[in-house]
BASE-930372 format. One record per residue (C-alpha): residue number from 0; residue in three letters; y, x, z. Coordinates in nm, 2 decimals. Example, Ala and Ser with C-alpha at 12.3 -4.5 7.8 and 13.67 -1.06 7.14 Angstrom:
BEGIN
+------+------+--------+--------+--------+
: resi : resn :     yy :     xx :     zz :
+------+------+--------+--------+--------+
:    0 :  ALA :  -0.45 :   1.23 :   0.78 :
:    1 :  SER :  -0.11 :   1.37 :   0.71 :
+------+------+--------+--------+--------+
This chain:
BEGIN
+------+------+--------+--------+--------+
: resi : resn :     yy :     xx :     zz :
+------+------+--------+--------+--------+
:    0 :  ARG :   6.27 :  -0.97 :   5.20 :
:    1 :  ILE :   6.46 :  -1.19 :   5.45 :
:    2 :  VAL :   6.19 :  -1.46 :   5.43 :
:    3 :  GLY :   5.92 :  -1.20 :   5.48 :
:    4 :  LEU :   6.08 :  -1.06 :   5.79 :
:    5 :  GLU :   6.12 :  -1.41 :   5.93 :
:    6 :  LEU :   5.75 :  -1.46 :   5.88 :
:    7 :  GLY :   5.67 :  -1.15 :   6.07 :
:    8 :  ALA :   5.65 :  -0.88 :   5.82 :
:    9 :  ASP :   5.84 :  -0.64 :   6.04 :
:   10 :  GLY :   5.55 :  -0.64 :   6.28 :
:   11 :  TYR :   5.31 :  -0.56 :   6.00 :
:   12 :  LEU :   5.53 :  -0.27 :   5.88 :
:   13 :  THR :   5.58 :  -0.12 :   6.22 :
:   14 :  ARG :   5.24 :  -0.18 :   6.38 :
:   15 :  PRO :   4.99 :   0.11 :   6.37 :
:   16 :  ILE :   4.71 :   0.11 :   6.11 :
:   17 :  GLU :   4.36 :   0.15 :   6.22 :
:   18 :  ASN :   4.13 :   0.41 :   6.07 :
:   19 :  ARG :   3.88 :   0.15 :   5.96 :
:   20 :  GLU :   4.15 :  -0.03 :   5.76 :
:   21 :  VAL :   4.25 :   0.30 :   5.59 :
:   22 :  LEU :   3.89 :   0.37 :   5.50 :
:   23 :  ALA :   3.84 :   0.02 :   5.37 :
:   24 :  ARG :   4.14 :   0.05 :   5.15 :
:   25 :  ILE :   4.03 :   0.39 :   5.02 :
:   26 :  GLU :   3.68 :   0.26 :   4.95 :
:   27 :  ALA :   3.82 :  -0.04 :   4.76 :
:   28 :  PHE :   4.04 :   0.19 :   4.56 :
:   29 :  MET :   3.75 :   0.42 :   4.47 :
:   30 :  ARG :   3.53 :   0.13 :   4.37 :
:   31 :  HIS :   3.81 :   0.00 :   4.15 :
:   32 :  LYS :   3.85 :   0.35 :   3.99 :
:   33 :  ARG :   3.47 :   0.39 :   3.94 :
:   34 :  THR :   3.46 :   0.05 :   3.77 :
:   35 :  ILE :   3.75 :   0.14 :   3.54 :
:   36 :  ASP :   3.59 :   0.48 :   3.46 :
:   37 :  SER :   3.26 :   0.31 :   3.39 :
:   38 :  LEU :   3.42 :   0.07 :   3.15 :
:   39 :  ILE :   3.60 :   0.35 :   2.97 :
:   40 :  THR :   3.28 :   0.55 :   2.94 :
:   41 :  SER :   3.09 :   0.25 :   2.81 :
:   42 :  GLU :   3.36 :   0.17 :   2.56 :
:   43 :  ASN :   3.36 :   0.53 :   2.43 :
:   44 :  ARG :   2.98 :   0.53 :   2.41 :
:   45 :  PHE :   2.97 :   0.20 :   2.21 :
:   46 :  ARG :   3.26 :   0.32 :   1.99 :
:   47 :  LYS :   3.07 :   0.64 :   1.90 :
:   48 :  ILE :   2.76 :   0.43 :   1.83 :
:   49 :  ILE :   2.95 :   0.21 :   1.59 :
:   50 :  GLU :   3.15 :   0.49 :   1.43 :
:   51 :  ARG :   2.85 :   0.71 :   1.37 :
:   52 :  ASN :   2.62 :   0.43 :   1.26 :
:   53 :  PRO :   2.50 :   0.49 :   0.91 :
:   54 :  ASP :   2.52 :   0.12 :   0.84 :
:   55 :  ALA :   2.85 :  -0.04 :   0.75 :
:   56 :  ILE :   2.97 :  -0.25 :   1.05 :
:   57 :  LEU :   3.23 :  -0.52 :   0.97 :
:   58 :  ILE :   3.39 :  -0.79 :   1.17 :
:   59 :  VAL :   3.49 :  -1.09 :   0.96 :
:   60 :  ASP :   3.69 :  -1.38 :   1.09 :
:   61 :  ASP :   3.62 :  -1.74 :   1.01 :
:   62 :  LYS :   3.87 :  -1.73 :   0.72 :
:   63 :  GLY :   3.66 :  -1.45 :   0.56 :
:   64 :  LYS :   3.91 :  -1.17 :   0.63 :
:   65 :  ILE :   3.79 :  -0.83 :   0.75 :
:   66 :  GLN :   3.92 :  -0.75 :   1.09 :
:   67 :  PHE :   3.73 :  -0.43 :   1.17 :
:   68 :  ALA :   3.53 :  -0.17 :   0.97 :
:   69 :  ASN :   3.36 :   0.15 :   1.07 :
:   70 :  PRO :   3.37 :   0.47 :   0.87 :
:   71 :  SER :   3.03 :   0.40 :   0.70 :
:   72 :  ALA :   3.19 :   0.10 :   0.54 :
:   73 :  GLU :   3.40 :   0.34 :   0.33 :
:   74 :  ASP :   3.08 :   0.50 :   0.19 :
:   75 :  ILE :   2.92 :   0.17 :   0.08 :
:   76 :  PHE :   3.23 :  -0.01 :  -0.05 :
:   77 :  LYS :   3.41 :   0.31 :  -0.17 :
:   78 :  ILE :   3.73 :   0.18 :  -0.01 :
:   79 :  THR :   3.91 :   0.33 :   0.29 :
:   80 :  VAL :   3.90 :   0.15 :   0.62 :
:   81 :  ASP :   4.27 :   0.08 :   0.61 :
:   82 :  ASP :   4.24 :  -0.08 :   0.27 :
:   83 :  LEU :   3.94 :  -0.29 :   0.39 :
:   84 :  LEU :   4.13 :  -0.44 :   0.68 :
:   85 :  SER :   4.26 :  -0.79 :   0.61 :
:   86 :  ARG :   4.08 :  -0.81 :   0.28 :
:   87 :  ILE :   3.87 :  -1.11 :   0.19 :
:   88 :  PHE :   3.51 :  -1.01 :   0.24 :
:   89 :  GLY :   3.40 :  -1.21 :  -0.06 :
:   90 :  TYR :   3.02 :  -1.23 :   0.01 :
:   91 :  PRO :   2.84 :  -1.54 :   0.15 :
:   92 :  ILE :   2.75 :  -1.49 :   0.52 :
:   93 :  VAL :   2.41 :  -1.63 :   0.63 :
:   94 :  LYS :   2.38 :  -1.60 :   1.01 :
:   95 :  GLY :   2.06 :  -1.46 :   1.16 :
:   96 :  GLU :   1.89 :  -1.38 :   0.83 :
:   97 :  HIS :   1.86 :  -1.07 :   0.61 :
:   98 :  THR :   2.03 :  -1.13 :   0.28 :
:   99 :  GLU :   2.08 :  -0.90 :  -0.02 :
:  100 :  ILE :   2.42 :  -0.85 :  -0.18 :
:  101 :  ASN :   2.51 :  -0.66 :  -0.49 :
:  102 :  ILE :   2.82 :  -0.45 :  -0.46 :
:  103 :  VAL :   2.95 :  -0.38 :  -0.81 :
:  104 :  ARG :   3.24 :  -0.15 :  -0.86 :
:  105 :  HIS :   3.19 :  -0.11 :  -1.24 :
:  106 :  GLU :   2.90 :  -0.13 :  -1.48 :
:  107 :  LEU :   2.75 :   0.21 :  -1.39 :
:  108 :  ASP :   2.82 :   0.20 :  -1.02 :
:  109 :  LYS :   2.62 :  -0.07 :  -0.84 :
:  110 :  THR :   2.49 :  -0.08 :  -0.49 :
:  111 :  VAL :   2.22 :  -0.31 :  -0.35 :
:  112 :  ALA :   2.27 :  -0.38 :   0.02 :
:  113 :  GLU :   2.10 :  -0.57 :   0.29 :
:  114 :  MET :   2.32 :  -0.77 :   0.53 :
:  115 :  ARG :   2.26 :  -0.94 :   0.86 :
:  116 :  ALA :   2.53 :  -1.14 :   1.05 :
:  117 :  ILE :   2.57 :  -1.28 :   1.40 :
:  118 :  ASP :   2.84 :  -1.49 :   1.57 :
:  119 :  ILE :   3.08 :  -1.30 :   1.80 :
:  120 :  GLU :   3.42 :  -1.36 :   1.95 :
:  121 :  TRP :   3.68 :  -1.11 :   1.84 :
:  122 :  GLU :   4.03 :  -1.11 :   1.98 :
:  123 :  GLU :   3.97 :  -1.46 :   2.11 :
:  124 :  ALA :   3.87 :  -1.59 :   1.77 :
:  125 :  ASP :   3.53 :  -1.69 :   1.63 :
:  126 :  SER :   3.41 :  -1.42 :   1.40 :
:  127 :  PHE :   3.10 :  -1.27 :   1.24 :
:  128 :  LEU :   2.96 :  -0.92 :   1.32 :
:  129 :  THR :   2.79 :  -0.80 :   1.00 :
:  130 :  SER :   2.57 :  -0.50 :   0.96 :
:  131 :  ILE :   2.53 :  -0.38 :   0.59 :
:  132 :  ARG :   2.27 :  -0.12 :   0.49 :
:  133 :  ASN :   2.25 :   0.05 :   0.15 :
:  134 :  ILE :   1.90 :  -0.02 :   0.01 :
:  135 :  THR :   1.96 :   0.09 :  -0.35 :
:  136 :  ASP :   1.71 :   0.38 :  -0.33 :
:  137 :  ARG :   1.45 :   0.16 :  -0.17 :
:  138 :  LYS :   1.49 :  -0.11 :  -0.44 :
:  139 :  ASN :   1.47 :   0.15 :  -0.71 :
:  140 :  MET :   1.14 :   0.28 :  -0.56 :
:  141 :  GLU :   1.01 :  -0.07 :  -0.53 :
:  142 :  LEU :   1.10 :  -0.13 :  -0.90 :
:  143 :  ALA :   0.93 :   0.20 :  -1.00 :
:  144 :  LEU :   0.62 :   0.11 :  -0.79 :
:  145 :  ARG :   0.61 :  -0.24 :  -0.94 :
:  146 :  GLU :   0.63 :  -0.10 :  -1.29 :
:  147 :  SER :   0.36 :   0.16 :  -1.21 :
:  148 :  GLU :   0.14 :  -0.12 :  -1.07 :
:  149 :  GLU :   0.19 :  -0.33 :  -1.38 :
:  150 :  ASN :   0.11 :  -0.04 :  -1.61 :
:  151 :  LEU :  -0.21 :   0.04 :  -1.41 :
:  152 :  ARG :  -0.31 :  -0.33 :  -1.41 :
:  153 :  ALA :  -0.26 :  -0.35 :  -1.79 :
:  154 :  THR :  -0.46 :  -0.03 :  -1.84 :
:  155 :  LEU :  -0.75 :  -0.15 :  -1.62 :
:  156 :  ASP :  -0.75 :  -0.50 :  -1.77 :
:  157 :  SER :  -0.77 :  -0.36 :  -2.12 :
:  158 :  ILE :  -1.06 :  -0.11 :  -2.08 :
:  159 :  GLY :  -1.42 :  -0.22 :  -2.15 :
:  160 :  ASP :  -1.57 :  -0.09 :  -1.83 :
:  161 :  ALA :  -1.57 :  -0.27 :  -1.50 :
:  162 :  VAL :  -1.36 :  -0.11 :  -1.23 :
:  163 :  ILE :  -1.37 :  -0.17 :  -0.85 :
:  164 :  ALA :  -1.15 :   0.02 :  -0.60 :
:  165 :  THR :  -1.20 :   0.02 :  -0.22 :
:  166 :  ASP :  -1.02 :   0.16 :   0.08 :
:  167 :  MET :  -1.17 :   0.40 :   0.34 :
:  168 :  GLU :  -1.36 :   0.12 :   0.50 :
:  169 :  GLY :  -1.53 :   0.02 :   0.18 :
:  170 :  ARG :  -1.32 :  -0.30 :   0.14 :
:  171 :  ILE :  -1.22 :  -0.40 :  -0.21 :
:  172 :  THR :  -0.86 :  -0.35 :  -0.30 :
:  173 :  ARG :  -0.88 :  -0.39 :  -0.68 :
:  174 :  MET :  -1.10 :  -0.54 :  -0.95 :
:  175 :  ASN :  -1.04 :  -0.57 :  -1.32 :
:  176 :  PRO :  -1.16 :  -0.87 :  -1.53 :
:  177 :  VAL :  -1.48 :  -0.70 :  -1.65 :
:  178 :  ALA :  -1.58 :  -0.64 :  -1.28 :
:  179 :  GLU :  -1.50 :  -1.00 :  -1.21 :
:  180 :  LYS :  -1.73 :  -1.11 :  -1.49 :
:  181 :  LEU :  -2.02 :  -0.89 :  -1.39 :
:  182 :  THR :  -2.00 :  -0.95 :  -1.02 :
:  183 :  GLY :  -1.91 :  -1.32 :  -1.03 :
:  184 :  TRP :  -1.62 :  -1.27 :  -0.79 :
:  185 :  SER :  -1.26 :  -1.31 :  -0.88 :
:  186 :  MET :  -1.00 :  -1.06 :  -0.76 :
:  187 :  LYS :  -0.86 :  -1.32 :  -0.52 :
:  188 :  GLU :  -1.20 :  -1.39 :  -0.37 :
:  189 :  GLY :  -1.31 :  -1.03 :  -0.36 :
:  190 :  ARG :  -1.00 :  -0.86 :  -0.21 :
:  191 :  GLY :  -1.08 :  -0.75 :   0.14 :
:  192 :  GLN :  -1.45 :  -0.81 :   0.11 :
:  193 :  LYS :  -1.70 :  -0.53 :   0.18 :
:  194 :  LEU :  -1.82 :  -0.37 :  -0.14 :
:  195 :  SER :  -2.18 :  -0.44 :  -0.05 :
:  196 :  GLN :  -2.10 :  -0.81 :  -0.03 :
:  197 :  VAL :  -1.97 :  -0.82 :  -0.39 :
:  198 :  PHE :  -2.15 :  -0.53 :  -0.56 :
:  199 :  LYS :  -2.52 :  -0.61 :  -0.50 :
:  200 :  ILE :  -2.74 :  -0.35 :  -0.67 :
:  201 :  TYR :  -3.12 :  -0.31 :  -0.68 :
:  202 :  ASN :  -3.38 :  -0.09 :  -0.82 :
:  203 :  ALA :  -3.49 :  -0.27 :  -1.14 :
:  204 :  LYS :  -3.85 :  -0.15 :  -1.10 :
:  205 :  ASN :  -3.93 :  -0.25 :  -0.74 :
:  206 :  ARG :  -3.63 :  -0.49 :  -0.67 :
:  207 :  LYS :  -3.54 :  -0.30 :  -0.36 :
:  208 :  ARG :  -3.18 :  -0.31 :  -0.25 :
:  209 :  ILE :  -2.98 :   0.01 :  -0.32 :
:  210 :  THR :  -2.71 :   0.11 :  -0.07 :
:  211 :  ASP :  -2.36 :   0.10 :  -0.22 :
:  212 :  PRO :  -2.24 :   0.46 :  -0.29 :
:  213 :  VAL :  -1.91 :   0.44 :  -0.09 :
:  214 :  LYS :  -2.03 :   0.62 :   0.22 :
:  215 :  LYS :  -2.19 :   0.90 :   0.02 :
:  216 :  ILE :  -1.88 :   0.95 :  -0.19 :
:  217 :  LEU :  -1.65 :   0.95 :   0.12 :
:  218 :  LYS :  -1.88 :   1.19 :   0.30 :
:  219 :  THR :  -1.92 :   1.44 :   0.02 :
:  220 :  GLY :  -1.59 :   1.39 :  -0.16 :
:  221 :  LEU :  -1.78 :   1.42 :  -0.49 :
:  222 :  MET :  -1.85 :   1.20 :  -0.79 :
:  223 :  VAL :  -2.18 :   1.01 :  -0.76 :
:  224 :  GLY :  -2.39 :   0.85 :  -1.03 :
:  225 :  LEU :  -2.65 :   0.58 :  -0.99 :
:  226 :  ALA :  -3.00 :   0.59 :  -1.13 :
:  227 :  ASN :  -3.08 :   0.46 :  -1.47 :
:  228 :  ASP :  -3.28 :   0.17 :  -1.34 :
:  229 :  THR :  -2.99 :   0.01 :  -1.14 :
:  230 :  LEU :  -2.98 :  -0.37 :  -1.15 :
:  231 :  LEU :  -2.66 :  -0.57 :  -1.06 :
:  232 :  ILE :  -2.72 :  -0.93 :  -0.95 :
:  233 :  SER :  -2.40 :  -1.13 :  -0.97 :
:  234 :  ARG :  -2.28 :  -1.40 :  -0.73 :
:  235 :  ASN :  -2.43 :  -1.67 :  -0.96 :
:  236 :  GLY :  -2.76 :  -1.50 :  -1.00 :
:  237 :  ASP :  -2.71 :  -1.34 :  -1.34 :
:  238 :  GLU :  -2.87 :  -0.99 :  -1.37 :
:  239 :  TYR :  -2.72 :  -0.69 :  -1.55 :
:  240 :  GLN :  -2.86 :  -0.35 :  -1.60 :
:  241 :  ILE :  -2.57 :  -0.12 :  -1.53 :
:  242 :  GLY :  -2.47 :   0.24 :  -1.57 :
:  243 :  ASN :  -2.24 :   0.35 :  -1.28 :
:  244 :  SER :  -2.04 :   0.63 :  -1.14 :
:  245 :  GLY :  -1.81 :   0.65 :  -0.84 :
:  246 :  ALA :  -1.55 :   0.90 :  -0.73 :
:  247 :  PRO :  -1.31 :   0.95 :  -0.44 :
:  248 :  ILE :  -0.94 :   0.84 :  -0.47 :
:  249 :  TYR :  -0.69 :   1.11 :  -0.36 :
:  250 :  ASP :  -0.33 :   1.06 :  -0.27 :
:  251 :  LYS :  -0.04 :   1.30 :  -0.35 :
:  252 :  GLU :  -0.13 :   1.50 :  -0.04 :
:  253 :  ASN :  -0.49 :   1.54 :  -0.16 :
:  254 :  LYS :  -0.63 :   1.32 :   0.11 :
:  255 :  VAL :  -0.91 :   1.08 :   0.03 :
:  256 :  THR :  -0.78 :   0.72 :   0.05 :
:  257 :  GLY :  -1.07 :   0.53 :  -0.10 :
:  258 :  VAL :  -1.33 :   0.51 :  -0.37 :
:  259 :  VAL :  -1.33 :   0.39 :  -0.74 :
:  260 :  LEU :  -1.64 :   0.27 :  -0.91 :
:  261 :  VAL :  -1.67 :   0.25 :  -1.29 :
:  262 :  PHE :  -1.97 :   0.07 :  -1.44 :
:  263 :  HIS :  -2.07 :  -0.11 :  -1.76 :
:  264 :  ASP :  -2.33 :  -0.35 :  -1.88 :
:  265 :  MET :  -2.62 :  -0.17 :  -2.03 :
:  266 :  THR :  -2.86 :  -0.47 :  -2.04 :
:  267 :  SER :  -2.90 :  -0.46 :  -2.42 :
:  268 :  GLU :  -2.96 :  -0.09 :  -2.43 :
:  269 :  TYR :  -3.20 :  -0.11 :  -2.14 :
:  270 :  ILE :  -3.40 :  -0.38 :  -2.30 :
:  271 :  LEU :  -3.41 :  -0.18 :  -2.63 :
:  272 :  GLN :  -3.52 :   0.13 :  -2.44 :
:  273 :  GLU :  -3.80 :  -0.07 :  -2.26 :
:  274 :  LYS :  -3.92 :  -0.21 :  -2.59 :
:  275 :  VAL :  -3.93 :   0.14 :  -2.74 :
:  276 :  LYS :  -4.12 :   0.27 :  -2.44 :
:  277 :  ALA :  -4.37 :  -0.02 :  -2.47 :
:  278 :  SER :  -4.41 :   0.04 :  -2.84 :
:  279 :  GLU :  -4.46 :   0.41 :  -2.79 :
:  280 :  TYR :  -4.72 :   0.34 :  -2.52 :
:  281 :  ARG :  -4.90 :   0.09 :  -2.74 :
:  282 :  PHE :  -4.92 :   0.32 :  -3.05 :
:  283 :  ARG :  -5.01 :   0.62 :  -2.83 :
:  284 :  SER :  -5.30 :   0.42 :  -2.69 :
:  285 :  LEU :  -5.42 :   0.33 :  -3.04 :
:  286 :  PHE :  -5.37 :   0.70 :  -3.15 :
:  287 :  GLU :  -5.57 :   0.84 :  -2.86 :
:  288 :  GLN :  -5.85 :   0.58 :  -2.86 :
:  289 :  ALA :  -5.91 :   0.58 :  -3.24 :
:  290 :  GLY :  -6.27 :   0.66 :  -3.35 :
:  291 :  ASP :  -6.15 :   0.90 :  -3.62 :
:  292 :  ALA :  -5.98 :   1.23 :  -3.58 :
:  293 :  ILE :  -5.60 :   1.18 :  -3.64 :
:  294 :  LEU :  -5.35 :   1.46 :  -3.67 :
:  295 :  ILE :  -4.98 :   1.46 :  -3.73 :
:  296 :  HIS :  -4.83 :   1.77 :  -3.90 :
:  297 :  GLU :  -4.51 :   1.89 :  -4.05 :
:  298 :  THR :  -4.47 :   1.93 :  -4.43 :
:  299 :  ASP :  -4.54 :   2.30 :  -4.39 :
:  300 :  GLY :  -4.88 :   2.22 :  -4.24 :
:  301 :  SER :  -4.80 :   2.30 :  -3.87 :
:  302 :  ILE :  -4.97 :   2.06 :  -3.64 :
:  303 :  VAL :  -4.75 :   1.85 :  -3.42 :
:  304 :  GLU :  -5.01 :   1.62 :  -3.25 :
:  305 :  MET :  -5.39 :   1.58 :  -3.25 :
:  306 :  ASN :  -5.57 :   1.28 :  -3.09 :
:  307 :  ARG :  -5.86 :   1.30 :  -2.85 :
:  308 :  LYS :  -6.13 :   1.25 :  -3.13 :
:  309 :  GLY :  -5.98 :   1.54 :  -3.33 :
:  310 :  CYS :  -5.98 :   1.77 :  -3.02 :
:  311 :  GLU :  -6.35 :   1.69 :  -2.97 :
:  312 :  LEU :  -6.44 :   1.74 :  -3.33 :
:  313 :  PHE :  -6.27 :   2.08 :  -3.37 :
:  314 :  GLU :  -6.33 :   2.18 :  -3.01 :
:  315 :  TYR :  -5.97 :   2.26 :  -2.94 :
:  316 :  SER :  -5.73 :   2.12 :  -2.69 :
:  317 :  SER :  -5.42 :   1.93 :  -2.81 :
:  318 :  GLU :  -5.21 :   2.22 :  -2.67 :
:  319 :  ASP :  -5.41 :   2.47 :  -2.88 :
:  320 :  PHE :  -5.34 :   2.26 :  -3.19 :
:  321 :  ARG :  -4.97 :   2.25 :  -3.13 :
:  322 :  ASN :  -4.97 :   2.63 :  -3.09 :
+------+------+--------+--------+--------+
């Protein structure tokens, strides 16, 4: 105090204070208070975000000890926050990457979690901020979907018909081995291709290209069958006479999500049918052009067929004879 007075503090204490100086001091105080209030508000906001976050938030020091845990950590580890603090975390921490950890409490109580960690400074010490999310339900659904896919693939691979599935744009999403053989495209090559690029079909009689049925199926929402004289030409030029049908694919909400085509090789049957037709035509020509009257009748004598010469001889039409 004595030194202060010697330096002239008495003049400072006794001199009048100007209004500008008072206002400046008040403004400085108010700025300081607003800054403190803002920091407190921000801290409270971030505290609420961390405390209400559904993911477990942990801070782990460089020795592996847990220094902080939010309430969600209790749900995933089934341990109170107080018990978690200062425990060894016990799981490998990989910075900046999503890693899976298995939290096993006993044989029937397992949790699959996804963890991400970043470097932070906590209480002046290098530490890790880890976010841990329970993904058990997601992993179970992925497993169920994978099993369902495997069952579907096994079923499609074992049936004798060719199967091709497309999305709403007519791009191939699935092919079974029979479809690969008939089209000449592997599933790997065909996936994502337009159906018309892989499934090339023609009219067997006039060799004109037939439009693939996807658009019609998507437009009508109904099953569509192809004509009997449908010819499939494979990628390597092999030709197959096919029987075919297509139907829309519906999801669980009854919305159309694509089209499935089922077809099979009918080449042998088609060749046999054509041979039968040719044979019938040949014998009918002989039957009609014969110089003698020829009739075909049942064992009871009722006439089934009469050739042209017989009709002329008896002056009846073939229809009259059958009646």
